[in-house]
TIVEX-969484 format. One record per residue (C-alpha): y, x, z; residue in one letter; residue number from 1; chain. Coordinates in Angstrom, 1 decimal, padded with zeros to 4 digits. Layout:
<nodes>
c2 | c1 | c3 | code | pos | unit
Y | X | Z | A | NUM | A
...
</nodes>
This chain:
<nodes>
c2 | c1 | c3 | code | pos | unit
-054.8 | -014.2 | -010.2 | X | 1 | A
-053.1 | -012.8 | -007.0 | X | 2 | A
-049.7 | -014.0 | -006.9 | X | 3 | A
-047.6 | -012.6 | -004.1 | X | 4 | A
-045.2 | -014.8 | -002.4 | X | 5 | A
-041.3 | -014.5 | -003.0 | X | 6 | A
-039.7 | -012.2 | -000.5 | X | 7 | A
-036.8 | -014.1 | 001.1 | X | 8 | A
-033.6 | -012.1 | 000.8 | X | 9 | A
-033.5 | -012.0 | 004.7 | X | 10 | A
-036.8 | -010.2 | 004.7 | X | 11 | A
-036.4 | -007.3 | 002.5 | X | 12 | A
-036.0 | -003.8 | 004.0 | X | 13 | A
-032.8 | -003.5 | 006.2 | X | 14 | A
-032.1 | 000.3 | 004.0 | X | 15 | A
-033.5 | -000.1 | 000.4 | X | 16 | A
-034.6 | 003.0 | -001.4 | X | 17 | A
-031.8 | 003.8 | -004.1 | X | 18 | A
-032.5 | 001.9 | -007.1 | X | 19 | A
-033.7 | -001.3 | -005.3 | X | 20 | A
-032.1 | -004.4 | -004.6 | X | 21 | A
-030.6 | -004.7 | -001.0 | X | 22 | A
-031.6 | -006.4 | 002.0 | X | 23 | A
-029.5 | -009.8 | 001.0 | X | 24 | A
-027.6 | -010.9 | -001.9 | X | 25 | A
-026.0 | -013.0 | -003.8 | X | 26 | A
-022.6 | -012.5 | -001.8 | X | 27 | A
-019.4 | -011.5 | -002.8 | X | 28 | A
-016.9 | -008.8 | -001.1 | X | 29 | A
-013.5 | -008.1 | -001.4 | X | 30 | A
-012.0 | -004.5 | -000.6 | X | 31 | A
-008.2 | -004.3 | 000.3 | X | 32 | A
-007.4 | -000.7 | -000.9 | X | 33 | A
-004.1 | 000.7 | 000.6 | X | 34 | A
-003.1 | 004.5 | 000.3 | X | 35 | A
-003.8 | 006.3 | 003.3 | X | 36 | A
-002.8 | 007.8 | 006.5 | X | 37 | A
-004.0 | 011.2 | 008.2 | X | 38 | A
-006.5 | 011.2 | 011.4 | X | 39 | A
-004.3 | 013.0 | 013.3 | X | 40 | A
-000.9 | 014.7 | 013.8 | X | 41 | A
-001.7 | 018.0 | 014.5 | X | 42 | A
-001.7 | 020.5 | 011.6 | X | 43 | A
-005.1 | 020.4 | 010.0 | X | 44 | A
-005.6 | 016.5 | 010.3 | X | 45 | A
-002.1 | 016.8 | 008.2 | X | 46 | A
-003.1 | 019.2 | 006.0 | X | 47 | A
-006.2 | 017.9 | 004.8 | X | 48 | A
-004.5 | 014.5 | 004.4 | X | 49 | A
-001.4 | 016.1 | 002.9 | X | 50 | A
-004.0 | 018.5 | 000.0 | X | 51 | A
-006.0 | 015.1 | -000.8 | X | 52 | A
-003.2 | 013.8 | -001.7 | X | 53 | A
-001.0 | 016.4 | -003.2 | X | 54 | A
-003.9 | 017.6 | -005.3 | X | 55 | A
-004.4 | 013.6 | -007.0 | X | 56 | A
-003.3 | 014.5 | -010.6 | X | 57 | A
-002.1 | 010.7 | -011.0 | X | 58 | A
000.5 | 011.4 | -008.3 | X | 59 | A
001.8 | 015.4 | -009.3 | X | 60 | A
001.1 | 015.5 | -012.7 | X | 61 | A
002.2 | 019.4 | -013.0 | X | 62 | A
000.2 | 020.7 | -014.5 | X | 63 | A
-002.7 | 022.8 | -012.2 | X | 64 | A
-002.0 | 026.2 | -013.3 | X | 65 | A
001.8 | 026.1 | -011.9 | X | 66 | A
001.0 | 023.8 | -009.3 | X | 67 | A
-002.2 | 025.1 | -007.6 | X | 68 | A
-000.4 | 028.2 | -006.2 | X | 69 | A
002.7 | 026.0 | -004.7 | X | 70 | A
000.5 | 023.4 | -002.9 | X | 71 | A
-001.9 | 025.9 | -001.9 | X | 72 | A
001.0 | 028.9 | -000.7 | X | 73 | A
003.7 | 027.2 | 000.2 | X | 74 | A
003.2 | 023.4 | 000.4 | X | 75 | A
000.6 | 023.0 | 003.1 | X | 76 | A
001.8 | 026.1 | 004.8 | X | 77 | A
004.8 | 024.7 | 005.4 | X | 78 | A
004.6 | 021.0 | 005.3 | X | 79 | A
002.3 | 019.7 | 007.6 | X | 80 | A
003.7 | 020.8 | 010.5 | X | 81 | A
006.8 | 018.8 | 010.0 | X | 82 | A
005.3 | 015.6 | 008.5 | X | 83 | A
003.1 | 015.7 | 012.0 | X | 84 | A
006.3 | 015.2 | 013.6 | X | 85 | A
007.4 | 012.6 | 011.8 | X | 86 | A
004.0 | 010.8 | 011.7 | X | 87 | A
004.0 | 011.5 | 015.9 | X | 88 | A
007.1 | 008.8 | 015.9 | X | 89 | A
005.6 | 005.8 | 015.1 | X | 90 | A
001.7 | 007.0 | 015.8 | X | 91 | A
-000.2 | 003.9 | 017.4 | X | 92 | A
-001.2 | 005.9 | 020.6 | X | 93 | A
-002.9 | 003.2 | 021.6 | X | 94 | A
-005.9 | 003.1 | 018.5 | X | 95 | A
-004.8 | 006.6 | 018.0 | X | 96 | A
-004.4 | 005.7 | 014.6 | X | 97 | A
-001.1 | 005.9 | 012.1 | X | 98 | A
000.1 | 001.8 | 012.0 | X | 99 | A
-000.8 | 001.9 | 007.8 | X | 100 | A
-004.2 | 001.5 | 009.4 | X | 101 | A
-003.6 | -000.8 | 012.0 | X | 102 | A
-002.2 | -003.0 | 009.9 | X | 103 | A
-004.7 | -003.1 | 007.3 | X | 104 | A
-007.6 | -002.9 | 009.4 | X | 105 | A
-005.7 | -006.7 | 010.7 | X | 106 | A
-005.0 | -008.0 | 007.3 | X | 107 | A
-008.8 | -007.5 | 006.3 | X | 108 | A
-010.0 | -009.3 | 009.3 | X | 109 | A
-007.2 | -012.3 | 009.1 | X | 110 | A
-008.5 | -012.8 | 005.5 | X | 111 | A
-012.1 | -012.6 | 006.1 | X | 112 | A
-010.7 | -015.5 | 008.9 | X | 113 | A
-008.7 | -017.4 | 006.3 | X | 114 | A
-012.0 | -017.0 | 003.8 | X | 115 | A
-015.1 | -017.8 | 006.2 | X | 116 | A
-018.0 | -016.6 | 007.4 | X | 117 | A
-019.7 | -017.8 | 004.5 | X | 118 | A
-020.8 | -015.6 | 000.8 | X | 119 | A
-018.0 | -013.8 | 001.1 | X | 120 | A
-017.6 | -009.8 | 002.8 | X | 121 | A
-014.0 | -009.1 | 003.6 | X | 122 | A
-013.6 | -005.0 | 004.3 | X | 123 | A
-010.5 | -002.3 | 003.3 | X | 124 | A
-010.5 | 001.3 | 002.3 | X | 125 | A
-007.9 | 004.1 | 002.0 | X | 126 | A
-007.2 | 006.0 | -001.0 | X | 127 | A
-007.0 | 009.4 | 000.8 | X | 128 | A
-008.8 | 010.0 | 004.3 | X | 129 | A
-010.4 | 007.5 | 006.3 | X | 130 | A
-012.4 | 005.0 | 005.7 | X | 131 | A
-013.1 | 006.5 | 002.7 | X | 132 | A
-013.2 | 004.0 | -000.5 | X | 133 | A
-017.2 | 004.7 | -001.5 | X | 134 | A
-018.0 | 004.3 | 002.3 | X | 135 | A
-016.7 | 000.9 | 001.7 | X | 136 | A
-018.1 | 000.0 | -001.1 | X | 137 | A
-021.5 | 001.2 | -000.1 | X | 138 | A
-020.9 | -000.5 | 002.9 | X | 139 | A
-020.6 | -003.9 | 000.9 | X | 140 | A
-023.3 | -003.2 | -001.0 | X | 141 | A
-025.3 | -002.8 | 002.2 | X | 142 | A
-024.1 | -006.5 | 003.4 | X | 143 | A
-025.5 | -007.8 | -000.4 | X | 144 | A
-022.4 | -008.3 | -002.0 | X | 145 | A
-023.4 | -007.8 | -005.8 | X | 146 | A
-019.8 | -008.6 | -007.0 | X | 147 | A
-016.6 | -006.7 | -005.4 | X | 148 | A
-013.0 | -007.5 | -006.1 | X | 149 | A
-010.6 | -004.8 | -005.5 | X | 150 | A
-007.7 | -005.1 | -004.1 | X | 151 | A
-005.3 | -002.6 | -004.5 | X | 152 | A
-002.2 | -003.7 | -002.2 | X | 153 | A
000.1 | -002.7 | -004.4 | X | 154 | A
002.5 | -005.9 | -005.4 | X | 155 | A
004.7 | -003.4 | -008.1 | X | 156 | A
002.1 | -001.5 | -010.7 | X | 157 | A
002.1 | 002.2 | -010.9 | X | 158 | A
-000.6 | 004.9 | -012.0 | X | 159 | A
000.0 | 006.7 | -009.0 | X | 160 | A
-000.9 | 003.9 | -006.3 | X | 161 | A
-002.5 | 001.2 | -008.0 | X | 162 | A
-004.2 | 003.2 | -010.8 | X | 163 | A
-005.2 | 005.8 | -008.7 | X | 164 | A
-007.2 | 003.7 | -005.9 | X | 165 | A
-009.2 | 002.4 | -009.5 | X | 166 | A
-009.9 | 005.8 | -010.2 | X | 167 | A
-011.4 | 006.4 | -007.1 | X | 168 | A
-013.5 | 003.3 | -006.9 | X | 169 | A
-014.7 | 004.1 | -010.0 | X | 170 | A
-015.4 | 007.7 | -009.2 | X | 171 | A
-017.8 | 006.0 | -006.4 | X | 172 | A
-019.7 | 003.4 | -008.9 | X | 173 | A
-020.3 | 006.4 | -011.2 | X | 174 | A
-022.7 | 007.7 | -008.5 | X | 175 | A
-024.7 | 004.5 | -008.0 | X | 176 | A
-027.5 | 003.4 | -009.9 | X | 177 | A
-027.4 | -000.3 | -009.1 | X | 178 | A
-023.6 | -001.2 | -009.5 | X | 179 | A
-022.1 | -003.8 | -008.4 | X | 180 | A
-020.2 | -006.6 | -010.7 | X | 181 | A
-016.3 | -005.4 | -010.0 | X | 182 | A
-012.7 | -006.9 | -011.0 | X | 183 | A
-009.4 | -005.4 | -009.8 | X | 184 | A
-006.6 | -007.7 | -008.8 | X | 185 | A
-003.4 | -007.7 | -010.8 | X | 186 | A
-000.3 | -006.8 | -009.2 | X | 187 | A
001.8 | -009.9 | -007.9 | X | 188 | A
005.1 | -008.6 | -008.6 | X | 189 | A
006.9 | -011.5 | -009.7 | X | 190 | A
004.1 | -014.2 | -007.8 | X | 191 | A
006.3 | -017.4 | -006.7 | X | 192 | A
004.4 | -016.9 | -003.2 | X | 193 | A
005.3 | -013.2 | -003.1 | X | 194 | A
008.7 | -014.1 | -003.4 | X | 195 | A
009.2 | -016.5 | -001.1 | X | 196 | A
006.8 | -014.8 | 001.9 | X | 197 | A
009.7 | -011.9 | 001.3 | X | 198 | A
012.8 | -014.3 | 001.1 | X | 199 | A
011.1 | -016.1 | 004.1 | X | 200 | A
011.1 | -012.7 | 006.3 | X | 201 | A
014.4 | -012.0 | 005.1 | X | 202 | A
016.4 | -015.0 | 006.3 | X | 203 | A
014.1 | -014.7 | 009.8 | X | 204 | A
015.2 | -011.2 | 010.6 | X | 205 | A
018.8 | -012.7 | 009.5 | X | 206 | A
019.3 | -015.0 | 012.2 | X | 207 | A
018.3 | -012.6 | 014.9 | X | 208 | A
021.7 | -010.5 | 013.4 | X | 209 | A
024.6 | -010.4 | 015.3 | X | 210 | A
026.2 | -009.5 | 012.4 | X | 211 | A
026.4 | -011.0 | 008.8 | X | 212 | A
025.4 | -008.2 | 006.3 | X | 213 | A
027.7 | -007.2 | 003.8 | X | 214 | A
024.9 | -005.8 | 001.5 | X | 215 | A
020.9 | -006.3 | 001.0 | X | 216 | A
019.4 | -003.5 | -000.1 | X | 217 | A
015.3 | -003.6 | -001.6 | X | 218 | A
014.1 | -000.6 | -001.2 | X | 219 | A
011.0 | 000.7 | -003.5 | X | 220 | A
009.5 | 004.0 | -003.0 | X | 221 | A
010.2 | 006.3 | -005.9 | X | 222 | A
008.4 | 007.8 | -008.9 | X | 223 | A
009.4 | 010.4 | -011.5 | X | 224 | A
012.2 | 009.2 | -013.9 | X | 225 | A
009.3 | 010.7 | -016.9 | X | 226 | A
006.7 | 008.2 | -016.1 | X | 227 | A
009.0 | 005.4 | -016.8 | X | 228 | A
009.8 | 007.2 | -020.0 | X | 229 | A
005.8 | 007.6 | -020.8 | X | 230 | A
005.4 | 003.9 | -020.2 | X | 231 | A
004.5 | 003.0 | -016.3 | X | 232 | A
005.7 | -000.7 | -015.8 | X | 233 | A
006.6 | 000.4 | -012.3 | X | 234 | A
010.0 | 000.4 | -012.5 | X | 235 | A
009.8 | -002.7 | -014.7 | X | 236 | A
008.3 | -004.7 | -012.5 | X | 237 | A
010.2 | -003.3 | -009.0 | X | 238 | A
013.5 | -004.8 | -011.1 | X | 239 | A
011.8 | -008.3 | -011.4 | X | 240 | A
011.0 | -008.3 | -007.9 | X | 241 | A
014.3 | -007.5 | -007.1 | X | 242 | A
015.9 | -010.4 | -009.3 | X | 243 | A
014.2 | -012.9 | -008.3 | X | 244 | A
014.2 | -012.2 | -004.6 | X | 245 | A
017.8 | -012.4 | -004.6 | X | 246 | A
017.8 | -015.4 | -006.4 | X | 247 | A
015.2 | -016.8 | -004.3 | X | 248 | A
018.1 | -015.8 | -001.5 | X | 249 | A
021.1 | -017.2 | -003.4 | X | 250 | A
023.0 | -014.1 | -003.4 | X | 251 | A
025.7 | -012.8 | -005.8 | X | 252 | A
025.1 | -009.2 | -007.7 | X | 253 | A
028.1 | -007.8 | -005.2 | X | 254 | A
025.9 | -008.5 | -002.2 | X | 255 | A
022.4 | -007.3 | -003.3 | X | 256 | A
021.4 | -003.9 | -004.6 | X | 257 | A
018.3 | -002.4 | -005.1 | X | 258 | A
017.2 | 001.7 | -004.7 | X | 259 | A
014.5 | 003.5 | -004.5 | X | 260 | A
012.8 | 006.5 | -001.9 | X | 261 | A
011.0 | 009.1 | -001.1 | X | 262 | A
011.8 | 011.9 | -003.8 | X | 263 | A
009.8 | 014.8 | -003.5 | X | 264 | A
010.1 | 018.0 | -005.5 | X | 265 | A
012.7 | 018.6 | -008.1 | X | 266 | A
012.4 | 016.9 | -010.5 | X | 267 | A
014.9 | 014.0 | -011.6 | X | 268 | A
013.1 | 010.1 | -010.3 | X | 269 | A
014.2 | 006.8 | -010.3 | X | 270 | A
017.9 | 006.3 | -008.9 | X | 271 | A
020.2 | 005.0 | -007.7 | X | 272 | A
018.5 | 007.0 | -004.4 | X | 273 | A
018.4 | 005.3 | -000.8 | X | 274 | A
019.4 | 008.7 | 000.8 | X | 275 | A
022.1 | 009.3 | -001.1 | X | 276 | A
023.2 | 005.4 | -001.3 | X | 277 | A
023.4 | 005.3 | 002.4 | X | 278 | A
026.5 | 008.4 | 002.8 | X | 279 | A
028.1 | 006.3 | -000.3 | X | 280 | A
028.3 | 002.7 | 001.1 | X | 281 | A
030.7 | 003.1 | 004.1 | X | 282 | A
032.8 | 004.4 | 001.4 | X | 283 | A
033.2 | 001.2 | -000.4 | X | 284 | A
033.5 | -001.0 | 002.6 | X | 285 | A
030.2 | -001.8 | 002.7 | X | 286 | A
029.8 | -001.0 | 007.2 | X | 287 | A
027.2 | -003.8 | 008.0 | X | 288 | A
023.7 | -003.1 | 006.1 | X | 289 | A
020.3 | -005.1 | 006.0 | X | 290 | A
017.2 | -003.1 | 004.2 | X | 291 | A
014.4 | -004.9 | 003.1 | X | 292 | A
011.1 | -002.8 | 001.7 | X | 293 | A
009.4 | -005.0 | -001.0 | X | 294 | A
006.8 | -002.4 | -002.5 | X | 295 | A
005.0 | -001.9 | 000.8 | X | 296 | A
002.3 | -004.8 | 002.5 | X | 297 | A
002.4 | -002.9 | 005.3 | X | 298 | A
004.7 | -000.8 | 007.2 | X | 299 | A
004.5 | 003.2 | 007.4 | X | 300 | A
005.6 | 006.4 | 007.8 | X | 301 | A
008.2 | 005.8 | 004.8 | X | 302 | A
009.2 | 002.6 | 006.4 | X | 303 | A
008.9 | 003.0 | 010.1 | X | 304 | A
010.8 | 006.6 | 010.1 | X | 305 | A
012.7 | 007.1 | 007.1 | X | 306 | A
014.6 | 003.9 | 006.5 | X | 307 | A
014.5 | 003.0 | 010.2 | X | 308 | A
015.5 | 006.1 | 011.5 | X | 309 | A
016.7 | 008.8 | 008.6 | X | 310 | A
018.6 | 006.5 | 006.3 | X | 311 | A
019.8 | 004.6 | 009.4 | X | 312 | A
021.1 | 007.7 | 010.9 | X | 313 | A
022.6 | 008.8 | 007.6 | X | 314 | A
024.7 | 005.4 | 006.9 | X | 315 | A
026.3 | 005.1 | 010.5 | X | 316 | A
027.3 | 009.5 | 010.2 | X | 317 | A
028.7 | 007.9 | 006.9 | X | 318 | A
030.9 | 005.1 | 008.8 | X | 319 | A
028.9 | 002.2 | 008.9 | X | 320 | A
028.6 | -000.1 | 012.0 | X | 321 | A
025.6 | -001.9 | 011.9 | X | 322 | A
022.1 | -001.1 | 010.1 | X | 323 | A
019.0 | -003.2 | 010.3 | X | 324 | A
015.7 | -002.8 | 008.7 | X | 325 | A
013.1 | -006.6 | 007.6 | X | 326 | A
009.7 | -005.6 | 008.9 | X | 327 | A
007.1 | -005.6 | 006.0 | X | 328 | A
005.0 | -008.5 | 005.5 | X | 329 | A
002.1 | -006.7 | 007.3 | X | 330 | A
-000.1 | -009.1 | 008.7 | X | 331 | A
002.2 | -011.8 | 009.5 | X | 332 | A
001.4 | -015.4 | 008.2 | X | 333 | A
003.8 | -014.9 | 005.4 | X | 334 | A
002.0 | -011.9 | 004.5 | X | 335 | A
-001.7 | -013.2 | 004.8 | X | 336 | A
-000.6 | -016.2 | 002.8 | X | 337 | A
000.3 | -013.4 | 000.0 | X | 338 | A
-003.2 | -011.9 | 000.2 | X | 339 | A
-005.1 | -015.0 | 000.5 | X | 340 | A
-003.4 | -016.4 | -002.6 | X | 341 | A
-003.9 | -013.4 | -004.5 | X | 342 | A
-007.7 | -012.8 | -003.3 | X | 343 | A
-008.8 | -016.8 | -004.0 | X | 344 | A
-006.7 | -016.9 | -007.3 | X | 345 | A
-009.0 | -013.8 | -008.3 | X | 346 | A
-012.2 | -015.0 | -007.1 | X | 347 | A
-012.4 | -017.6 | -009.3 | X | 348 | A
-015.2 | -018.3 | -011.2 | X | 349 | A
-017.3 | -016.2 | -008.9 | X | 350 | A
-017.1 | -018.8 | -005.8 | X | 351 | A
</nodes>
């Protein structure tokens, strides 16, 4: 009987044919998933990004027969220019990329350092634009990951963020004959590690200010009100995060407020709207303001341009005197403590 010696994992072909095991096996992948950022600030990169984003049925639930003419004939003609100029204000010129891409990559690198270089392989991907989720799942498979933990970087669950990230990963898996085993990290809107990290960053920012804020606003990305009525838990998650943060900071009810930003289109969204609130607060006697954005794991257009510039300008124009913004957790020690805590918990039983 002619029995071949077993092939060692590292002796397998580097690029095995479809349906065959990869060069190595037995590794565990961790894939951080974030929203996305255009490949450039010019008209065409911006148009491609907006088309992919606004074509997502999880983001825009309007019937396609009505939405496609509006999107292709109006929005994709007019919106790329102004949005490109907004992105240009915050663009990482050294890396020639949006700050969301820079920060998500750094989070991936730092998480790999925290978890070590053994069986766990950490990578990152974007729901829209590059690097694509499909390419990074394939990259993890090529490195021998037969189990993959998907981590949508959204503390509060929403169909338009967490769910569409999972949808996109599942579409990639549908085309694979040899699928890895997959887990999805749940939202962490009420995780004590996350709440304490947020409170720490607020305290740290306050320590640098030359004023005492009259009010702390927690600003979350808005969604249409109808998704709440249809059962999406996002609003409830935001409210709980806000309450826990206020309690951790020991703030009275009248010193804390929760708002929603980034409204798009004519439909009613979750309220109160941040931009409207900015114009109203000085008239109510709030002249010194501090804003934090707990729903964003990394600073991006919605925080660096919309909050720090547009909303600050609206507040000051209405009679405000002092305005400050608390940076997102980003790749800070506090931010990485949160991501590492979530990942280690969800890897239990695998490693």
